[in-house]
C-alpha positions in Angstrom: 21.4 172.1 142.9 18.7 170.3 141.4 18.8 166.6 141.1 16.8 165.1 138.3 15.8 160.8 138.7 14.6 159.7 135.3 12.5 156.1 135.9 11.8 154.2 132.7 8.3 153.5 132.1 8.4 150.0 131.3 9.8 149.2 135.1 6.8 150.1 136.4 4.1 148.5 134.2 4.1 145.0 136.3 3.2 147.3 139.0 -0.3 148.2 136.9 -1.4 144.7 137.2 -0.1 144.1 141.1 -2.6 144.1 144.3 -1.9 147.9 145.8 -2.5 148.2 149.3 -3.4 151.0 151.2 -4.3 152.0 155.1 -7.7 152.1 153.7 -8.0 148.6 152.4 -7.6 146.5 149.1 -8.1 147.2 145.9 -8.3 144.8 142.6 -7.3 146.2 139.5 -9.1 145.9 136.3 -8.3 143.1 134.8 -8.1 144.0 130.8 -7.0 140.6 129.5 -10.0 138.4 130.6 -12.5 139.0 127.6 -16.0 138.5 128.5 -15.7 138.8 131.9 -17.3 141.4 134.2 -15.5 143.9 135.7 -15.2 143.5 139.6 -15.1 146.2 142.1 -15.3 145.4 145.7 -15.1 147.1 149.0 -11.9 146.1 151.2 -14.8 145.4 154.0 -16.2 142.6 151.9 -14.6 138.9 153.2 -16.2 137.9 149.6 -12.9 139.8 148.1 -10.4 137.3 149.6 -11.1 135.0 146.3 -10.8 136.5 143.3 -12.2 133.9 141.4 -15.4 133.7 143.4 -15.8 137.1 142.4 -15.5 136.7 138.5 -18.5 135.3 137.2 -19.3 134.5 133.5 -22.5 135.6 131.5 -23.5 132.3 130.9 -23.0 131.4 134.4 -25.3 134.6 135.1 -28.0 133.4 133.1 -28.2 130.0 134.6 -26.6 127.9 131.7 -25.5 124.6 132.7 -21.8 123.7 132.9 -20.9 120.4 131.7 -19.7 118.4 134.2 -16.1 117.2 134.5 -15.5 113.6 133.6 -15.1 110.8 136.6 -12.5 108.5 136.6 -12.1 105.5 138.4 -13.2 101.8 138.1 -16.1 101.5 135.9 -19.7 99.9 137.9 -19.8 96.2 136.6 -23.5 96.0 134.4 -26.6 95.4 136.3 -28.1 92.4 136.2 -31.6 92.0 134.7 -34.3 92.1 137.0 -36.4 88.8 137.0 -40.1 89.2 137.3 -41.2 88.5 140.9 -43.9 85.6 141.7 -47.7 86.4 141.8 -50.7 84.5 142.3 -51.6 84.5 138.3 -48.4 82.2 137.8 -50.4 79.1 139.6 -52.1 76.8 137.0 -55.7 76.2 136.7 -57.0 74.2 139.3 -56.9 70.2 139.2 -60.2 68.8 139.4 -59.2 65.4 139.7 -57.6 63.2 142.5 -55.0 65.0 144.5 -53.1 65.4 147.9 -53.2 68.8 148.8 -50.1 70.1 151.3 -49.9 73.5 153.5 -46.9 74.5 155.3 -46.7 77.5 157.2 -44.4 79.2 159.7 -46.5 80.7 162.2 -43.8 82.4 164.6 -46.3 81.5 167.4 -49.6 79.9 166.6 -50.9 81.4 169.8 -50.0 85.1 169.0 -51.3 84.1 165.5 -54.8 82.9 166.3 -55.1 85.6 168.8 -55.0 88.2 165.9 -57.2 86.3 163.6 -58.8 83.4 165.1 -60.4 82.0 162.0 -56.9 82.2 160.0 -56.5 78.3 160.0 -60.2 77.5 158.7 -59.7 80.2 156.1 -56.7 78.7 155.0 -57.6 75.1 154.5 -60.9 76.1 153.0 -59.2 78.6 150.6 -57.3 75.6 149.4 -59.1 72.6 149.9 -56.3 71.3 152.1 -55.7 67.6 152.7 -52.8 68.3 155.1 -51.5 71.3 157.1 -47.8 71.4 158.7 -47.0 73.8 160.9 -43.6 75.4 162.1 -42.4 77.4 164.9 -45.7 77.2 167.0 -43.8 77.8 170.3 -46.6 75.2 172.3 -45.9 73.1 175.3 -47.7 69.9 175.5 -50.1 70.6 178.3 -51.5 73.6 175.9 -52.5 71.2 173.1 -55.8 70.4 173.8 -56.7 74.5 174.2 -54.9 75.0 170.9 -56.8 72.6 169.4 -60.2 73.8 169.8 -58.2 77.4 169.0 -57.3 76.0 165.5 -60.9 75.4 164.6 -60.8 72.1 162.5 -63.4 70.1 163.9 -62.9 66.0 163.0 -58.7 66.7 161.8 -56.2 64.5 164.0 -53.3 66.9 165.3 -49.9 65.9 165.7 -47.9 67.7 168.0 -44.0 68.0 168.8 -43.1 70.4 171.4 -39.8 71.6 172.5 -38.8 70.6 176.1 -35.2 72.0 176.3 -37.0 75.7 176.1 -40.6 76.9 177.1 -42.2 78.9 174.0 -39.9 78.0 171.7 -39.7 76.0 168.2 -42.1 73.4 167.6 -43.7 71.3 164.9 -47.2 70.3 163.9 -49.1 68.0 161.4 -52.8 68.3 161.1 -54.6 65.9 158.9 -58.1 65.8 157.4 -57.5 61.8 157.7 -55.5 59.7 160.2 -52.0 59.0 159.0 -50.6 55.6 159.4 -48.4 57.0 161.9 -46.6 59.6 163.5 -42.9 59.9 164.5 -41.7 62.3 166.8 -37.8 63.7 165.5 -35.2 61.8 164.0 -34.5 59.5 166.9 -31.6 61.0 168.2 -31.9 63.1 171.8 -29.1 65.6 170.5 -31.7 66.9 168.1 -34.8 66.1 169.4 -35.4 68.1 172.2 -36.5 71.0 170.4 -39.3 69.9 168.7 -38.1 70.5 165.3 -39.3 67.5 163.3 -42.4 65.6 163.2 -43.5 63.2 160.2 -46.4 61.5 159.3 -47.0 58.3 156.9 -49.5 58.5 154.5 -50.5 54.9 152.3 -48.4 56.4 149.3 -45.6 58.5 150.9 -44.1 60.4 154.2 -44.6 63.8 154.6 -41.9 65.0 156.7 -42.3 68.8 158.6 -39.3 70.3 159.9 -37.8 73.5 161.3 -34.5 73.3 160.5 -31.8 75.2 163.2 -31.3 78.7 162.4 -27.1 79.1 162.5 -27.9 81.8 165.0 -26.4 85.4 165.6 -22.7 85.5 165.1 -23.2 81.6 163.2 -22.6 80.3 166.6 -24.7 77.2 165.7 -23.2 77.1 162.8 -20.6 73.7 163.2 -23.8 72.4 165.5 -25.9 72.5 162.1 -23.4 71.4 159.5 -21.7 68.6 161.4 -24.4 67.1 163.1 -27.6 68.2 162.4 -27.6 68.4 158.8 -25.8 65.0 158.3 -28.4 63.2 160.8 -31.3 65.0 158.9 -30.3 63.9 155.6 -29.6 59.7 156.8 -33.2 60.3 158.4 -34.5 61.0 155.0 -32.8 58.2 153.2 -33.9 55.6 155.6 -37.7 56.9 155.3 -37.0 57.1 151.0 -36.3 53.6 151.2 -39.6 52.6 151.9 -41.9 55.2 150.2 -41.6 58.6 148.4 -41.1 61.5 150.6 -42.3 64.8 151.2 -40.4 67.1 152.9 -41.7 70.7 153.8 -41.1 73.4 156.0 -38.8 76.2 157.1 -35.4 75.1 156.3 -34.0 77.9 157.2 -31.6 78.3 154.3 -32.0 80.5 151.3 -30.3 78.2 148.7 -29.4 80.2 145.6 -28.7 84.1 145.3 -32.2 84.1 143.7 -33.9 83.4 146.5 -32.4 86.1 148.6 -33.5 89.8 147.7 -29.4 91.2 148.6 -27.1 88.1 148.4 -23.9 90.4 148.2 -24.7 92.1 151.4 -25.8 88.8 153.5 -22.8 86.2 152.5 -22.4 85.9 156.4 -25.7 86.1 157.3 -26.8 83.0 159.0 -29.1 81.1 156.3 -27.2 82.2 153.4 -23.6 81.5 153.9 -21.9 79.7 151.2 -21.6 76.4 153.7 -25.2 75.8 154.3 -26.0 76.3 150.8 -23.5 73.9 149.8 -24.6 71.8 152.4 -28.1 71.9 151.8 -27.1 71.6 147.7 -25.0 68.2 148.8 -27.3 66.7 151.2 -30.6 67.4 150.2 -30.7 68.1 146.6 -28.1 65.5 145.9 -29.8 62.9 148.2 -32.4 62.4 145.7 -34.5 65.4 146.6 -35.9 68.2 144.0 -37.2 71.9 145.0 -40.7 71.5 143.6 -40.7 75.4 143.6 -38.1 76.2 141.6 -38.3 73.4 139.4 -41.9 75.1 138.4 -40.0 78.9 138.6 -36.9 78.6 137.4 -36.7 82.5 136.5 -38.7 83.7 139.0 -38.0 85.4 142.3 -40.6 84.3 145.2 -40.0 85.3 148.8 -41.6 83.5 151.7 -39.8 85.3 154.8 -39.5 89.1 155.5 -38.5 90.7 158.6 -40.8 92.5 160.4 -38.1 95.0 162.0 -37.6 96.8 158.7 -41.4 96.6 157.2 -39.5 94.4 154.1 -43.0 92.8 152.5 -44.0 96.0 151.8 -41.0 96.2 149.2 -40.7 92.5 149.0 -37.3 92.3 149.9 -37.2 88.8 151.7 -35.9 85.2 151.8 -37.0 82.0 150.5 -36.7 79.9 153.4 -39.9 77.9 153.1 -39.8 74.4 150.5 -41.6 71.5 149.3 -38.6 69.0 148.4 -40.1 65.9 147.1 -38.3 62.5 145.9 -37.6 62.2 142.2 -40.7 59.4 141.8 -43.0 62.1 142.9 -41.9 64.6 140.5 -44.2 63.9 137.4 -47.0 64.3 140.0 -46.7 67.9 141.0 -49.2 69.8 139.6 -48.1 73.0 141.4 -46.0 74.3 144.3 -46.9 77.9 145.0 -46.7 80.7 147.4 -49.6 82.1 149.3 -47.6 85.6 149.9 -51.3 87.9 150.5 -51.8 85.6 153.5 -51.2 87.4 156.5 -50.3 86.6 160.1 -46.8 85.8 160.3 -43.3 86.7 158.8 -43.7 84.1 156.6 -46.5 83.3 154.5 -47.6 79.8 153.8 -46.8 77.6 151.4 -48.2 74.6 149.1 -48.1 71.6 147.1 -50.7 70.2 145.1 -50.0 66.4 144.1 -51.7 64.4 141.3 -53.2 61.3 142.2 
């Protein structure tokens, strides 16, 4: 007896599209509905066969045609701020031929080290600008070295006044070098808690005071921030007001504060960095600018970026990624006498550049 089994062809249709296995490997059936695709046949031994999509390549992809990138969703970027022009020496006004007082200021980051690299540095600087007064910060000297350093400075006939740190050797220190002898010189502000580090020296001239300051840095981890804000800044402002009651004041030096966002290369990344905290900037605004002093360089260049300090470790001077920490702040009564306030960015020797002021007389 013969048994006949009939199988409906329709029932077998799905099997034609299935992956069929055998003891020898895996074979992929021809995908008839993919128009314009290449036929793919692969040996069972190839691991690439595990991903069918990887094996199917369109003709346009094979020819190297670019595919339109998928649009990314998310928060849109804020519009970029316009790039402000950078300060350069061509922005200086013509030389003033009449009577003037020319003051230079420079954080030398160790006077001995700077003069060891370039023994003629001070002489070159003075002659280039025909300076009458030179204020130095961070001299890192001791009293016993003054006579030797005056010889190394190379300005015979000049009058040199030094304020050296007694709290720590090779630390801080300020100096004022004058072509003509000052009427008087004052070291510090008359408060022992501030005057041990040699950060302040004042020279009196017939028509004004020149105050040379190296303001304390707030330090790593902002460990001296409270001292600076609650003690130094307050007492220093009081000292300046005492002087201003007698004569106009020119305040210069490394004030260790980038006052505005325009005064620092990367403001958003440095909001809690010493010298750019909101607290320090507010104190600068309130006690110095609010105390009757004007930033002479910013007044002359309101929309210009200009830096005076660059970090040695990251070679930021080459790329001009710096901070403006060195200033001339002048009494309001001197504003109309300011002919030029400038940065000597090409003058090397320190991680700061010299800055200068020309006052008509």
